[in-house]
C-alpha positions as CSV (number, residue, x, y, z in Angstrom):
1,M,-24.4,-40.0,-38.1
2,L,-26.1,-37.1,-39.8
3,I,-29.7,-37.7,-41.0
4,T,-31.9,-35.4,-43.0
5,R,-35.4,-34.5,-42.1
6,A,-36.7,-36.4,-45.1
7,A,-34.7,-39.5,-44.3
8,F,-35.9,-39.3,-40.7
9,S,-39.5,-39.0,-41.7
10,A,-39.1,-42.0,-44.1
11,L,-37.5,-44.1,-41.4
12,V,-40.2,-43.3,-38.9
13,L,-42.9,-44.2,-41.5
14,F,-41.1,-47.4,-42.3
15,W,-40.8,-48.3,-38.7
16,L,-44.5,-47.5,-38.1
17,T,-45.6,-49.8,-40.9
18,M,-43.2,-52.6,-40.3
19,A,-43.0,-52.9,-36.5
20,P,-45.4,-50.6,-34.7
21,Q,-45.1,-52.2,-31.3
22,A,-41.3,-52.2,-31.4
23,V,-41.2,-48.7,-32.7
24,A,-43.6,-47.4,-30.1
25,T,-41.6,-49.0,-27.3
26,E,-38.3,-47.5,-28.7
27,L,-39.8,-44.0,-29.2
28,L,-41.3,-44.1,-25.7
29,A,-37.9,-45.1,-24.2
30,K,-36.2,-42.2,-26.0
31,A,-39.0,-39.7,-25.4
32,D,-38.3,-36.7,-23.3
33,T,-40.1,-37.2,-20.0
34,R,-39.6,-33.8,-18.7
35,M,-42.6,-31.6,-17.9
36,P,-44.7,-31.0,-21.0
37,A,-45.7,-27.5,-22.1
38,E,-48.5,-25.8,-20.3
39,T,-51.1,-25.3,-23.0
40,T,-54.3,-24.2,-21.4
41,Y,-54.7,-20.5,-20.9
42,T,-56.9,-17.5,-21.6
43,P,-55.2,-14.4,-22.9
44,A,-56.6,-12.4,-20.0
45,D,-54.6,-14.6,-17.6
46,I,-51.3,-14.0,-19.3
47,E,-49.0,-11.2,-18.2
48,D,-47.0,-9.2,-20.7
49,V,-43.9,-11.0,-21.9
50,S,-40.8,-8.9,-21.4
51,K,-38.2,-11.4,-22.4
52,V,-37.7,-15.0,-23.6
53,V,-35.1,-17.3,-21.9
54,V,-33.9,-20.6,-23.3
55,R,-32.0,-23.1,-21.2
56,K,-30.5,-25.6,-23.7
57,N,-29.5,-28.1,-21.1
58,E,-33.0,-28.2,-19.7
59,R,-34.6,-28.2,-23.3
60,R,-36.9,-25.5,-22.0
61,L,-38.1,-22.1,-23.4
62,Y,-39.5,-19.7,-20.8
63,L,-41.7,-16.6,-21.5
64,M,-40.9,-14.2,-18.7
65,N,-42.4,-11.0,-17.2
66,G,-39.4,-9.6,-15.4
67,E,-38.1,-12.5,-13.4
68,R,-41.4,-14.3,-13.3
69,V,-42.1,-17.3,-15.6
70,V,-45.3,-16.7,-17.5
71,R,-45.2,-19.8,-19.7
72,S,-42.8,-22.7,-20.2
73,Y,-42.3,-25.0,-23.2
74,R,-40.3,-28.2,-23.9
75,I,-38.1,-27.6,-27.0
76,S,-36.0,-29.4,-29.5
77,L,-32.7,-27.9,-30.6
78,G,-30.1,-28.4,-33.4
79,D,-28.8,-31.9,-34.1
80,N,-25.5,-30.9,-32.5
81,P,-26.8,-29.0,-29.5
82,E,-23.6,-28.7,-27.3
83,G,-21.9,-25.4,-27.5
84,H,-22.4,-22.1,-29.2
85,K,-23.1,-21.9,-32.9
86,L,-19.9,-21.1,-34.8
87,Y,-20.7,-21.4,-38.5
88,E,-23.4,-22.3,-41.0
89,G,-24.1,-26.0,-41.1
90,D,-22.7,-26.9,-37.6
91,E,-26.3,-27.7,-36.5
92,R,-25.8,-25.9,-33.2
93,T,-28.2,-23.5,-31.5
94,P,-26.5,-20.2,-30.7
95,E,-25.9,-19.0,-27.2
96,G,-26.1,-15.4,-26.1
97,T,-28.5,-12.4,-26.1
98,Y,-30.4,-11.6,-29.3
99,T,-33.8,-10.1,-30.3
100,L,-36.9,-11.7,-31.8
101,D,-37.0,-9.3,-34.7
102,W,-39.5,-10.6,-37.4
103,R,-42.0,-13.3,-38.2
104,N,-42.7,-15.6,-41.1
105,A,-46.2,-17.2,-41.4
106,E,-45.2,-18.8,-44.7
107,S,-42.0,-20.6,-43.8
108,D,-41.1,-24.2,-44.4
109,F,-42.2,-24.8,-40.9
110,Y,-45.5,-24.0,-39.3
111,R,-44.9,-20.4,-38.4
112,S,-41.5,-19.1,-37.4
113,I,-40.1,-16.2,-35.4
114,H,-36.6,-15.0,-36.3
115,I,-33.8,-14.7,-33.7
116,S,-31.3,-11.9,-34.6
117,Y,-28.3,-14.3,-34.8
118,P,-25.6,-13.6,-35.9
119,S,-24.6,-10.7,-33.7
120,E,-21.5,-8.6,-34.6
121,R,-19.5,-10.7,-32.2
122,D,-20.7,-13.9,-33.9
123,R,-19.7,-12.5,-37.3
124,E,-16.2,-11.6,-36.0
125,L,-15.7,-15.0,-34.4
126,A,-16.7,-16.9,-37.6
127,S,-14.7,-14.5,-39.8
128,A,-11.6,-15.1,-37.7
129,W,-11.9,-18.7,-38.7
130,G,-12.7,-17.9,-42.3
131,L,-16.3,-19.2,-41.9
132,D,-19.8,-17.9,-42.6
133,P,-21.7,-17.7,-39.3
134,G,-25.0,-18.6,-41.0
135,G,-28.3,-17.1,-40.0
136,S,-32.0,-17.8,-40.3
137,I,-32.2,-19.1,-36.7
138,M,-35.8,-19.3,-35.7
139,I,-38.3,-20.4,-33.1
140,H,-40.7,-22.6,-35.1
141,G,-43.2,-25.3,-35.2
142,L,-43.1,-28.6,-37.1
143,P,-42.1,-29.0,-40.8
144,N,-45.1,-28.2,-43.0
145,G,-47.0,-31.4,-43.9
146,E,-45.6,-33.4,-41.0
147,E,-48.1,-32.5,-38.3
148,D,-49.1,-36.2,-38.1
149,M,-45.5,-37.0,-37.0
150,A,-45.5,-34.6,-34.0
151,F,-44.9,-37.5,-31.6
152,A,-41.7,-38.5,-33.5
153,Y,-40.2,-35.0,-33.2
154,R,-41.0,-34.5,-29.5
155,G,-38.0,-34.9,-27.2
156,L,-35.5,-35.3,-30.0
157,D,-33.0,-32.7,-31.2
158,W,-33.7,-32.5,-35.0
159,T,-33.3,-28.9,-36.2
160,D,-30.4,-27.3,-38.1
161,G,-29.9,-24.9,-35.1
162,C,-33.3,-23.5,-34.6
163,I,-35.6,-23.9,-31.5
164,A,-38.6,-26.1,-32.3
165,V,-41.9,-26.4,-30.4
166,T,-45.2,-27.9,-31.4
167,N,-47.6,-26.1,-33.8
168,E,-50.0,-25.4,-30.9
169,E,-47.1,-23.9,-28.9
170,I,-45.8,-21.7,-31.7
171,D,-49.4,-20.4,-32.1
172,E,-49.4,-19.4,-28.4
173,I,-45.8,-17.9,-28.5
174,W,-46.8,-16.0,-31.7
175,Q,-49.7,-14.4,-29.8
176,L,-47.8,-13.7,-26.6
177,V,-44.4,-12.4,-27.8
178,S,-43.9,-9.1,-29.7
179,N,-41.3,-8.3,-32.3
180,G,-38.4,-6.6,-30.5
181,T,-38.5,-8.9,-27.4
182,P,-35.1,-9.9,-26.2
183,I,-34.1,-13.6,-26.0
184,S,-31.3,-15.0,-23.9
185,I,-30.1,-18.5,-24.9
186,H,-28.0,-20.3,-22.2
187,P,-26.1,-23.5,-22.4
């Protein structure tokens, strides 16, 4: 079943007002219990980030210096996370090597960093099927105006193919990662 962000927000709000204990229990049962993001740091303690690695099956994004993990974050992916993105609207997160090529501080989400999808190969694959590969794949925070609902987004795949973190985490990534940094997205 496909559910829009607005419908999801409305359902969560309804659940919170009608049955807070049942909702809290259900959300906790579905919550991602993997290691949370490391959020305490001082810029002097952080090494330069030479690449970003995403492991979709782990729901983790790693900031790397060479082969050393500098930071690690729990992520949410597209509503249909299995497999490589093939066309616009499939709600998959692409797999492959791309570049973080520009930023948007004024997006529909709290800050976003663009991933250079689609590559030439992605365009050719979609074209062979007569499809549009889509684009506008980002690493971003929560939808603007929904910061109070952060707990409802955590541990769920809810994007249209983007990689989502909390607003605090995108602030940190924004500071630590430069435009032009390579990103490898693995299954």
